[in-house]
N, C-alpha and C positions, 0 to 999 in steps of 0.2 A: 154499597158494593154491587149494585146491579141486580138483575133478576135471574141470572144464570150461574149454575155451578159447573165447574170444569175440573175433571180429575187430572192431576199431573204431579209428578215428582220424578226426579232423575232415577229413583230406585226402580221405576217401572221397566227400565232397560235391562233389568235382571231376568226378565222373561226372554231367555236366550238359548236357543237350541244348538248353538255352536257355529263355528266358521263354515261357510258354504251353505247353510240352511237358508231357504228362501225368505223366511220370516225374520229378517235381520232387525235387531232392536234399534238400529240407527234411524229407522223410519219414524219412531216415536219421538226421539230427541229432535230430529229435523222438523217435525211438525210443530212441536212446542216452540222451538227457536223461531220458526217462520211466523207463527201466530203472535209471538211476543214482539217480534221486530215490526210487525204491522199494527201494533197497538190493540190487537184483538183481546188480549188478556188483561187489559188495563182496568176494566170495569166488571170483572167476573169474580166470583168466589172460587179460589183455588182449593180443591179438596185433595188432601194427602192422607189417604186412609191407612188404617192399620191392616193386619192380616185377618181375613174372615175366620171366624171360629168354626170348629167342626159342627157345632149346632146349626150354624147358618148353611154350611155346605151340605149338610144332611137333609135340608129341605128339598134337595134335588138329587144329590148323589148318595150312593150307599156307603155305609160305614166301612165296609170291606174295601171298596175302591179307594176311599180317602186314605185308609191305612196303607194301601199299596203305593199310592203316590208319595206318601211320607217315606216309606221304605226306599223307594227308588231315589228320592231326593238325598237320602243319607248315603246310599251306596249305588250310584248310577251304573257301575260295572256289573252289578248282580242281576240286572233285569233281563228278561227273556222274551219280551214281546207280549206277555200276558197282560191283560187289562189295557191293551193298546199302547203300552209304554215300552220304549226300547225299540221301536220301529224306525224306519227311515223317516217317516213323517213326524213322529213324536219321540225323538231320542230323549232318554233320561238325562238330566243335568243336576248338578249340585244345587240345592236350594229351590228345586222346582216347585215343591208344595207352597212355600212362602210366596214366591213370585206369582204363582197362579192364583193363590187365595187373596193376595192383595188386589189383583184385578177384579175379582169377584166382589170384594168389599167396596171397591170404588163404584161399581155399578149399583150395588145395593144402597150405598150412601146417596147417590144422586136420585135413585128412585124414591128414597125416603124424603129427601128434601123437596122433590116435586110433589109427592103425594100429600105431605103435610102443609104445603103452601109456603114453605120457607123460600123456595125458589120456583120460578115459572118453568124453566127449562133446565135440563142437566145433560152434560156431554162427558162421555168417557171414550175418547178415541183409542185408549189402550185396550179397551174391551171389545165386545162383539164376537166372542169365541163360540160360534154357533154350532160347531160340529160335535162338541163333547157330549157324550151320552151319560146316562145314569151310572153306568158301570164301566166306562171305557173312554180313554183318550182317542181322539180321531182328528185327522186333518189339521194338525198344528194346534189343536185345542185340548187343554188338560181338564179344566173345570169350565162349566157352562155358566158364565157370569150373567148372560141374558136370562136364562131360565131361573136362576136364583133371584134376580131382580124382579121378574114377573111374579114368581111365587111369593116374594115378600109383599108385593102390592096386593095380591089376592088374600094373603093371610092378615092384612091390616085394613081390610074393608073395601078394596076395589072389587066391583062386581063384574066388570068387563075390561079386558086389556087387549088392545090391538097391537100386533107385532108385524111390521113390514120390513122385509129383508131384501136389499137390492145388491147384495154381494153376487159375484158371478157364479158362485157355487150354491147349490141347494142348501137352505137352512135346515138341515135334517135333524140336528140334535134338539133344537127348540121345538120343532114340529112334533118329534117323537115323544118328548116329555109331556106335551100338552095334547097329545093325539086324541084323547077321549074326554076333553074338558071344554065344554061349550062356553066357558067364561073367557077363553083365550082364542082370538082369531089370529092364526098365523098365515101370513101371505109372503110367498117367496117368488121373486123374479130372478131367474138364473139361466145360464146356458144349459142346454139340453143334456141330460144324463147320458145320451148316446155318445157324447163327445168329451165329457168332463166328469171328474170326481164330484160327488160320491155315487153317481149313476142312478140317483133317485130323483123324486120331485116331478112326477108326471101329473097331468091335469086330473086323472082319475083317482089320485090319492087325495081324498077329501075329508079324512078324519074317521074316528072310531064310531061305533054304533050310537053312542050318546052325544056325538058331536059332528054328525055328517054336515059337511059344508063349511066347517070351521078350520079346516086345513086347505089352503089355496096355493096352487102351484102353476106358474107360467114358465114353461120350458121353451126357451128361445133358441133359434138356430144359430150356429156359429156365423160370425160376420155381421150380426145385428149392429146397426149404427144408431146414432143419437136419436133421430126423430122416431124411429120404430120402437126403440127401447122406452122412450118417454111416452109414446102412445100406449104401450103395454101398462106402464105405471098409471097413467091417467084413466085408462079404460077398465082396469081391473081393481087395483088397490084403492083408488080414491073413492069410487062409488060404494065398494064394500065396507070400507071403514066408516063412511058417512052413514050407511044403513045400520051398522053395528052400534054406533054411538058409544064408543069406549069411554071409560073414566080416565084412561091414560093411553097415549100413543107411545110405543117403543119402536125405534127404527134402528136398523143395522146398515151401515154405509160402507161395506167393503168396496174398495175402489179398484179391485182386480178386473172389473169390466173394461178398463181402459185399453186402448189399442196398443199401448206399449207394454202391457203386463206380460211377463214371460210364461205364465202358467195357464192362460186361457185364450179364447178366440173371439171375443166380442170386439167391437170397434168404437168404444165410447170415449168421449173427450172429457176433460176436466170441466169444461163449460156445461156439459150435460149433467155431470155430478152436482154442480152448483144448482142447476135448474131443479133437479130432484130434491135436493135439500130444501130449497125454497118451497117447493110444492108440499113436502111433508110438514114443514113448519106451518104453512097456511092450513093444512089439514088438521093439525093439532089444535089450532085456534078455532077452526070451523066445527070440529066434531068431538073434541076432547077437552073443551074448556081451557085450552092453551097448555095443558099438561103434556110435556114432551120430553122423553129421554132418548138421546141420540148417541149411538155407539159406533166404534170403528169396525174392524173386521179384517178381511183379506186385503191384499195390496202389496205387490212385490216389485214394482218399479219404485225402489225405495227413495230415490232422490227426485226424480222428475215428476212423479205423480202423487204419491201418498201425501207429502207435506202440503202441497197446494190443495188437494181435494179436501183434506180434513181441516185445513185452515179455513177454507170456505164454509164447511159445515159448522165449525165452532163460531165463526163470525156471524153467521146467520142466526144461530141459537142465541148469541149474545146481543142480537139486534144491532150489530155493527158490520153489515155486509160489505164485502170487498169486491170491487168491480173486476171483471176478468181482464180489463185493459190495464189494471194497476201493475206498475213495474215491481218485480221482486226486489226487495231491498238489497243493495249492494253488499251490506254487511253479511247477510245470509249467504249470498253467492260466494263471497270471499271465504267464508267458513267451509262451504262445500268444496271449493278449490283446494283449500289446505288439507282437508281430510280425505277427499276422494280423488284429487288430482285432475279434476275437470270442472268446467263451469256448470252451475245449475241452470234451470230454466229462467228466462228473462222476464216473462210476464205471468200473471196469475191465471191466464187462460191459454187454450190451444188454438182456437179458431181465429181466422182473420176477421176483422170488423165487418167485412162485407158479407160474411156468413151468419151474422147475428142480427136479430135474435133467432134462436133455433125454432123452426116452425114445426109444430106438432099437430097432426091431423086429428081432430076429435072423432070419437067413434060415431057420433051422429051424422058424419059425412058419408058413412057407408062402410060395409065390410067387403074386403077384397079377398075372395077365396083362392086367388092365385098367389097371394103373398104368404110366405112362410110364417112371418110374425103375426099376421092377421089370423092365420089358421091356429096358431098357438093361443092367441088371445081368445078366439071363439071357443076353442076346446075347453078352456078354463071357465069362461062365462057360462057355457052350457052345463058344465059339471056342478058349479056352485051357486050361480046367481039365483036359481029357483028356491034354494034353501033360505034365501034372505028376502024373498018377495020381490026380486028384481028380474027384469026381462033380459035375457041373454042377447037378443038381437037389437034392441033399441034402448037408448038412454032415457 
């Protein structure tokens, strides 16, 4: 059955905040359909999890918060915004607890399968809900499946877990939960909080007194494109994870960095998403014995971006990479036409062949103090690299 577990069942589309909400569940169905039509799911273990128990949820969330989510699930009309539920971002819906807890259990299950050696890699593109806090929903996220998965790994013998978040929004919930725990290295590359929710994630935010240097934030300027974004990934996340030598690498692949995403202001292509997934896959093999759990996250260009980006991610984890020049199967495009009344993308990449491969300048070629991205990279390196015995200026 291969070496990779992938979480999927149509029931995951029940995580649905309602018509008009940016996080439409169609993005998950379209991703699974595209991956299946390209043969990506042929040799993986499909995981259809149950609903996470309260005992599992309470490893990260408070019992009172879980009770509040249950109550809102039973009576969505009775909520008032307390606990972050019933807001514009996180409206209550019938069955919210079960839908959210099933996502958590999916991530916990793939963490378990990777940790025990049953599988080499695990993917849950339905997960990656990085904004949820211990006691509050936030940013379209009810329960923090990532934090539960990481906590499960720690509770079952992992001594070091590295978390790399490439969503356009700061991975604030995961960072906050492990803020003072040096066993967890959290790295977030995101658009600057000056321009985007949640307004946090500055390079000076480096962790609590017991874990200084273990929270890492790269705050990128609006308009950042492929080469600069990947330079930040290569120049910050990769050397830190290699120095940390984690037992497991967990990564979050929100694809709302894309130039077509309606909620943010970066200018990244699907081709660069694929590059990043390949880089993190290699990093897992180089630094974490191949143990890799890859998760979804944000992404609100539901048809044109999310399915292609996460199909690439799943294919790379399944050791069945799909080229960016691969035509999107006509059967999938026909489905998009029937459901959405318009054609879907024709190729698995955005860039013309003449623009490939994406060239990424290594940090060793020098620091440009006039460049906004380089200044962001340097601010982060200066803030955290010395805590790991690394030089901020030189590789």
